[in-house]
C-alpha positions in Angstrom: 6.0 131.6 65.9 3.3 128.9 64.7 -0.1 130.4 65.1 -1.6 126.9 65.6 0.6 126.0 68.6 0.4 127.0 72.2 2.4 126.2 75.3 1.7 124.6 78.5 2.6 127.8 80.1 0.2 130.0 78.1 -2.7 127.5 79.0 -1.6 127.7 82.6 -2.0 131.5 82.5 -5.3 131.2 80.8 -6.5 128.8 83.5 -5.4 131.1 86.3 -7.2 133.9 84.5 -10.4 131.9 84.0 -10.4 130.7 87.7 -10.6 134.2 89.2 -13.8 134.3 91.2 -14.5 130.6 90.3 -12.9 128.9 93.3 -15.4 127.6 95.8 -14.7 125.8 99.3 -15.2 122.3 97.9 -12.6 122.5 95.5 -9.4 120.9 96.4 -7.3 121.1 93.4 -7.5 121.7 89.5 -5.1 120.4 87.1 -4.7 119.9 83.4 -2.8 118.1 80.8 -2.0 119.2 77.2 -0.5 117.2 74.6 -0.9 116.9 70.8 -3.7 119.5 70.9 -5.8 117.5 73.6 -6.6 119.2 76.6 -7.7 117.3 79.8 -8.9 119.2 82.8 -9.5 117.6 86.2 -11.0 119.2 89.2 -10.9 117.5 92.7 -13.7 118.0 95.2 -14.1 117.2 98.7 -17.7 116.2 98.6 -20.0 114.2 96.1 -20.4 115.8 92.7 -23.3 117.7 91.6 -24.4 119.2 88.2 -23.1 122.6 89.3 -19.7 121.2 89.6 -19.8 120.0 85.9 -21.2 123.2 84.7 -18.5 125.2 86.6 -15.5 123.3 85.1 -17.3 123.5 81.7 -17.6 127.2 81.8 -13.9 127.4 83.2 -12.7 125.3 80.2 -14.9 127.2 77.7 -13.2 130.4 78.8 -9.7 128.9 78.6 -10.2 127.5 75.0 -11.8 130.7 73.9 -8.4 132.4 74.5 -6.9 130.1 71.8 -9.3 130.6 69.0 -6.6 130.1 66.5 -6.1 126.6 67.8 -8.2 123.6 66.7 -8.1 121.3 69.7 -8.4 117.6 68.9 -10.2 116.9 72.0 -11.3 118.7 75.2 -12.1 116.5 78.2 -13.5 117.5 81.5 -13.3 115.4 84.7 -14.8 116.0 88.1 -13.5 113.7 90.8 -14.6 113.3 94.5 -11.7 112.5 96.8 -11.5 112.5 100.7 -7.8 111.9 100.6 -5.4 114.8 101.2 -3.8 116.4 98.3 -0.5 114.8 98.8 -2.0 111.3 98.5 -3.7 112.0 95.0 -2.1 110.1 92.3 -1.8 112.9 89.8 -1.6 111.7 86.4 -2.5 115.2 84.9 0.8 117.0 84.8 0.0 120.7 85.4 -1.6 121.9 88.8 -3.2 125.3 88.3 -4.9 125.5 91.8 -4.5 123.6 95.1 -6.0 124.8 98.2 -3.9 124.7 101.4 -4.4 121.8 103.5 
């Protein structure tokens, strides 16, 4: 096994572990995309964004990437998006959903 490579499934499990105790009512969904050592994480909220939201997603992503200290990520991007649309209406360009609340 190549020690510098990780799979989408490994990242998904790392996110699910990092999210324990971190989900709060305003979060609609959390998704990520991982390609070519580039990790993009997107959190959807049902209200206007605050600094707390950005800090929370940053802490979650930091915990995820810490689990892969053997990998040099080319880029790590974090996005917080406000949406009052139902989850089914979101145009999800990020591929892997790690959390979605029931609506």
